[in-house]
C-alpha positions in Angstrom: -8.4 -30.6 -10.6 -7.8 -27.0 -9.5 -9.5 -25.8 -12.6 -12.6 -28.0 -12.0 -12.7 -26.7 -8.4 -12.7 -23.1 -9.6 -15.4 -23.7 -12.2 -17.5 -25.5 -9.6 -17.1 -22.6 -7.2 -18.1 -20.1 -9.9 -21.2 -22.1 -10.7 -22.6 -22.0 -7.2 -25.4 -19.5 -7.1 -26.9 -20.1 -3.7 -24.2 -18.6 -1.5 -25.0 -18.7 2.2 -23.2 -18.6 5.6 -21.5 -22.0 4.9 -20.2 -20.9 1.6 -18.0 -18.9 1.5 -17.8 -17.7 5.1 -17.5 -20.8 7.2 -15.8 -22.8 4.5 -13.3 -20.1 3.9 -12.5 -19.9 7.6 -12.0 -23.6 7.8 -9.8 -23.7 4.8 -7.5 -21.0 6.3 -7.4 -22.7 9.7 -6.6 -26.1 8.1 -3.9 -24.5 5.9 -2.2 -22.8 8.9 -2.5 -25.9 11.0 -0.9 -28.1 8.3 1.8 -25.6 7.4 2.8 -24.7 10.9 1.7 -27.8 12.8 3.4 -30.5 10.8 7.0 -29.1 11.3 6.2 -28.4 15.0 5.0 -32.0 15.4 8.2 -33.3 13.8 10.4 -31.1 15.9 8.5 -31.8 19.2 9.0 -35.5 18.8 12.7 -35.1 18.4 13.6 -32.1 20.6 10.8 -31.8 23.1 7.6 -29.7 23.1 9.2 -26.4 24.3 12.4 -26.5 22.3 10.5 -27.6 19.3 8.1 -24.7 19.6 10.9 -22.2 19.9 12.7 -23.6 16.8 9.5 -23.8 14.8 8.6 -20.2 15.7 12.1 -19.0 14.8 12.0 -20.7 11.4 8.5 -19.3 10.7 9.3 -15.8 11.7 12.5 -15.9 9.7 10.6 -17.0 6.6 8.0 -14.2 7.2 10.8 -11.7 7.4 12.1 -12.8 3.9 8.5 -12.6 2.6 7.9 -9.1 4.0 11.2 -8.0 2.4 9.9 -9.3 -0.9 6.7 -7.3 -0.4 8.8 -4.2 0.3 11.0 -4.5 -2.8 8.4 -5.7 -5.2 7.5 -2.8 -7.5 3.9 -4.0 -8.0 2.8 -6.2 -5.2 -0.2 -8.3 -6.0 -2.3 -10.1 -3.4 0.0 -8.9 -0.6 -0.2 -6.5 2.3 -0.4 -3.0 0.7 -1.9 0.4 1.5 -3.3 3.2 -0.6 -1.7 3.7 -4.0 -0.6 7.2 -4.9 -3.3 9.3 -6.6 -4.5 12.8 -7.4 -7.2 13.9 -5.0 -9.5 16.9 -5.9 -9.6 19.4 -3.1 -11.2 22.5 -4.6 -13.1 23.8 -7.6 -12.7 27.4 -8.5 -15.2 29.1 -10.8 -14.1 31.9 -13.2 -10.5 30.8 -12.8 -9.9 33.2 -9.9 -6.9 31.7 -8.3 -7.0 34.3 -5.5 -9.9 32.2 -4.0 -7.7 29.1 -3.7 -7.2 27.8 -0.2 -3.5 26.9 -0.6 -1.0 29.7 -0.9 1.1 27.8 -3.4 -1.9 27.5 -5.7 -2.6 31.3 -5.6 1.0 31.8 -6.7 1.1 29.1 -9.4 1.3 31.4 -12.3 4.6 32.8 -11.0 6.2 29.9 -9.2 4.5 27.0 -10.8 5.5 24.8 -13.8 3.8 23.2 -16.7 3.0 19.5 -16.1 4.8 16.9 -18.2 2.9 14.8 -20.7 2.9 11.8 -18.3 1.5 13.9 -15.5 -1.0 15.5 -17.8 -2.3 12.1 -18.8 -2.7 11.1 -15.1 -4.3 14.4 -14.3 -6.8 14.0 -17.2 -8.0 10.7 -15.7 -8.4 12.3 -12.2 -10.2 15.3 -13.7 -12.6 13.0 -15.5 -13.3 11.1 -12.3 -14.2 14.3 -10.5 -15.9 16.4 -13.2 -18.1 13.9 -15.0 -21.5 12.8 -13.8 -21.8 9.0 -13.7 -24.6 7.6 -15.9 -26.0 4.2 -17.0 -24.0 3.0 -20.0 -27.0 1.2 -21.4 -29.8 3.7 -20.9 -27.8 6.9 -20.6 -29.7 7.8 -17.5 -27.8 10.0 -15.1 -27.4 8.2 -11.7 -28.3 10.4 -8.8 -25.7 10.8 -6.2 -23.1 8.8 -8.2 -21.2 11.7 -9.8 -17.7 13.0 -9.1 -16.9 15.3 -6.3 -17.2 18.4 -8.5 -19.4 16.8 -11.2 -20.3 19.4 -13.9 -20.2 17.5 -17.3 -21.9 14.4 -18.5 -19.1 13.2 -20.8 -15.4 13.6 -21.2 -16.0 15.3 -24.6 -18.0 18.1 -23.1 -15.0 20.0 -21.8 -11.4 20.7 -22.7 -8.3 21.1 -20.6 -6.5 24.3 -21.5 -3.7 24.3 -19.0 -2.0 21.9 -16.6 0.2 23.4 -13.9 2.0 22.0 -11.0 3.4 23.6 -7.9 5.1 22.4 -4.7 6.3 18.9 -4.1 9.8 17.6 -3.2 11.3 17.0 0.2 11.9 19.5 3.0 15.6 19.2 2.4 15.5 19.8 -1.4 16.1 23.5 -0.9 19.6 22.7 0.5 20.4 20.6 -2.6 21.2 17.6 -0.4 20.5 14.1 -1.7 18.3 12.7 1.1 16.1 10.7 -1.2 13.5 13.5 -1.8 12.8 14.3 1.8 13.4 11.1 3.6 10.4 9.2 2.1 11.2 6.1 4.2 10.7 8.1 7.4 7.3 9.6 6.8 5.4 11.2 4.0 4.9 14.3 6.2 8.5 15.3 5.3 7.3 15.9 1.7 6.0 19.3 0.6 2.4 19.1 -0.7 2.3 18.8 -4.5 -0.6 20.6 -6.2 -1.9 20.5 -9.7 -4.0 23.3 -11.1 -6.1 22.2 -14.1 -7.9 24.8 -16.1 -11.0 23.6 -18.1 -13.5 25.1 -20.4 -16.8 23.9 -21.9 -16.7 22.7 -25.5 -18.4 25.0 -28.1 -21.4 23.0 -29.2 -22.3 25.3 -32.1 -20.9 22.8 -34.6 -21.8 19.2 -33.5 -19.9 16.3 -35.0 -23.1 14.8 -36.4 -23.6 17.9 -38.5 -20.3 17.5 -40.4 -20.9 16.2 -44.0 -20.0 12.6 -44.7 -16.3 12.2 -45.4 -15.3 15.6 -44.1 -12.8 16.2 -41.4 -14.5 16.7 -38.0 -14.0 20.1 -36.5 -11.3 20.6 -33.8 -13.1 21.1 -30.4 -12.9 24.7 -29.2 -13.7 26.4 -26.0 -17.0 28.1 -25.8 -17.0 31.7 -24.7 -17.6 32.1 -21.0 -16.0 31.3 -17.7 -13.2 28.9 -17.1 -13.3 26.3 -14.3 -10.2 25.5 -12.3 -9.8 22.2 -10.5 -7.2 22.0 -7.7 -5.8 18.6 -7.0 -3.3 17.5 -4.3 -1.0 14.5 -4.7 -1.8 11.8 -2.2 1.5 9.8 -1.8 -0.5 6.9 -0.4 0.8 4.3 2.0 1.6 1.4 -0.4 4.6 0.1 1.6 3.5 0.9 5.1 1.7 -2.4 5.8 4.6 -4.6 4.6 7.0 -2.4 6.6 5.0 -2.8 9.8 4.8 -6.6 9.1 8.6 -6.6 8.7 9.1 -4.9 12.0 6.7 -7.2 13.8 8.2 -10.4 12.3 11.7 -9.1 13.1 10.7 -8.6 16.8 9.2 -12.1 16.9 12.4 -13.5 15.4 14.6 -11.7 17.8 12.5 -12.8 20.8 12.7 -16.5 19.7 16.4 -16.3 19.2 16.8 -14.6 22.6 14.7 -17.3 24.2 16.9 -20.0 22.6 20.0 -18.1 23.8 18.6 -18.0 27.4 17.8 -21.7 27.3 21.3 -22.5 26.1 22.8 -20.4 28.9 20.6 -22.1 31.5 21.7 -25.5 30.2 25.4 -24.4 30.4 24.9 -23.1 33.9 23.2 -26.3 34.9 25.9 -28.4 33.4 28.6 -26.3 35.2 26.7 -26.7 38.5 26.5 -30.5 38.1 30.1 -30.6 37.2 31.1 -28.6 40.2 29.0 -30.7 42.5 30.6 -33.9 41.1 34.0 -32.4 41.6 33.1 -31.5 45.2 31.8 -35.0 45.8 35.0 -36.5 44.4 37.2 -34.3 46.5 35.2 -35.1 49.6 35.5 -38.8 48.9 39.2 -38.5 48.3 39.7 -36.7 51.7 37.6 -39.2 53.6 39.5 -42.2 52.2 42.3 -43.1 54.7 45.8 -43.4 53.3 47.2 -46.9 53.2 49.8 -47.7 56.0 
């Protein structure tokens, strides 16, 4: 039945305000009303409206705390609250490879204090460099799309340039220089306690003197080489993202709600205890007064 519903939904071409906007809102409202309203109705008929509401809210907030903890500990949350994923962001393009023109001081000193990027980091950097240096074009017609290129678009294809050097500098927590294991700079506190991590990627234009289509049939294609001329340097900064921030905020909010409902239940119980004690003291006083007013038998 669910498969037929999905197929029918995909087959609808005339989408309007009713579908999917109004229908989607009604589905969400009905689901929340059924999921939260049914337990509350059952509790209210047995415990009263106010006490049933507090118990239902405490149970719901406790369940949401467990769900938010799953969101926090899940390594790859899907269809959950999540923020930006970590990524390399291009911040500057330097012509002629003159690192003295870099905006960041760590980049200007990368040849002395930097390090060669690992193979895994180099693969991720290549994808980020392609995204920023290649001009987007129509895959069918090959027409270059105006205004749709990368931030520092220079080439029309990934085969038009070569990466000659991948360097990294910076990174790590503010406490890493003291060799103290604080989880790489207290990442659970705030990303501002991390030192900025920069990547310096040096690229060159491919020598097009020998095109692959000019190679005789069956011969080994030539190895791409850099054309003589200037080198372009792309500076990228690592954006640590905010993947776990939304579920962490949800965990704090649900914990506060859970604590408030438990506190309300505690206050209600104390009120009932005080009321019962007051009734008992009044009954004892009435009994004592009745005993004093009763004359002793002669």
